[in-house]
C-alpha positions as CSV (number, residue, x, y, z in Angstrom):
1,M,-15.8,-2.1,3.8
2,K,-14.7,-3.6,0.4
3,N,-16.9,-1.0,-1.4
4,L,-15.4,1.8,0.6
5,Y,-11.8,0.7,-0.1
6,K,-12.6,0.2,-3.7
7,A,-14.1,3.8,-4.0
8,I,-11.1,5.3,-2.2
9,A,-8.7,3.3,-4.4
10,E,-10.4,4.4,-7.6
11,E,-10.3,8.0,-6.5
12,N,-6.6,7.7,-5.7
13,K,-5.6,5.5,-8.6
14,T,-4.4,2.6,-6.4
15,T,-5.7,-0.7,-5.2
16,P,-8.2,-1.6,-2.4
17,Y,-5.4,-3.7,-0.9
18,E,-3.1,-0.6,-0.8
19,V,-5.9,1.5,0.8
20,E,-6.4,-1.1,3.6
21,D,-2.6,-1.4,4.1
22,Q,-2.2,2.4,4.4
23,I,-5.0,2.5,6.9
24,K,-3.3,-0.2,9.0
25,I,-0.1,1.8,8.9
26,A,-1.9,4.9,10.1
27,I,-3.5,3.0,12.9
28,R,-0.1,1.7,14.1
29,A,1.2,5.3,14.1
30,A,-1.8,6.7,15.8
31,M,-1.7,4.0,18.5
32,N,1.8,5.4,19.5
33,D,0.4,8.9,20.1
34,P,1.3,9.5,23.8
35,S,-1.4,12.1,24.4
36,P,-3.9,11.0,27.1
37,E,-6.9,11.5,24.7
38,A,-5.4,9.3,22.1
39,Q,-4.4,6.6,24.6
40,L,-7.9,6.6,26.0
41,F,-9.4,6.2,22.6
42,W,-7.1,3.2,21.8
43,K,-7.6,1.7,25.2
44,Q,-11.4,1.8,24.8
45,L,-11.2,0.4,21.3
46,S,-8.6,-2.3,21.9
47,Q,-9.0,-3.5,25.4
48,N,-6.7,-6.4,24.9
49,G,-3.9,-4.1,23.6
50,K,-3.9,-5.6,20.2
51,E,-4.1,-3.5,17.0
52,P,-7.8,-3.1,16.1
53,S,-8.9,-3.8,12.5
54,P,-9.4,-0.9,10.1
55,E,-13.1,-1.7,10.2
56,D,-13.2,-1.4,14.0
57,V,-11.5,1.9,13.9
58,I,-13.7,3.3,11.1
59,N,-16.8,2.2,12.9
60,A,-15.6,3.7,16.2
61,V,-14.9,7.1,14.5
62,I,-18.3,7.0,12.7
63,A,-20.0,6.3,16.1
64,Q,-18.2,9.3,17.6
65,I,-19.3,11.5,14.8
66,V,-22.9,10.3,15.0
67,N,-22.9,10.8,18.8
68,G,-21.1,14.1,18.6
69,T,-18.3,12.9,20.8
70,V,-15.4,13.4,18.3
71,S,-12.3,14.6,20.1
72,A,-9.0,16.0,18.8
73,V,-7.6,12.5,18.3
């Protein structure tokens, strides 16, 4: 993930830390989406109710893309 954050940071003229921080902010906002589809995604990803790491979210989205199961979340 460090290389991914670094590449995104360079492209956006910021730091890898800021990229990761912005991803965490986006995760928190997305977890508050009340739609059933969104809540199902977050419940499956974070069964203990805690905020998942950016790495866990990115890997889950990649898995959905690879498996062709991406929803409108």
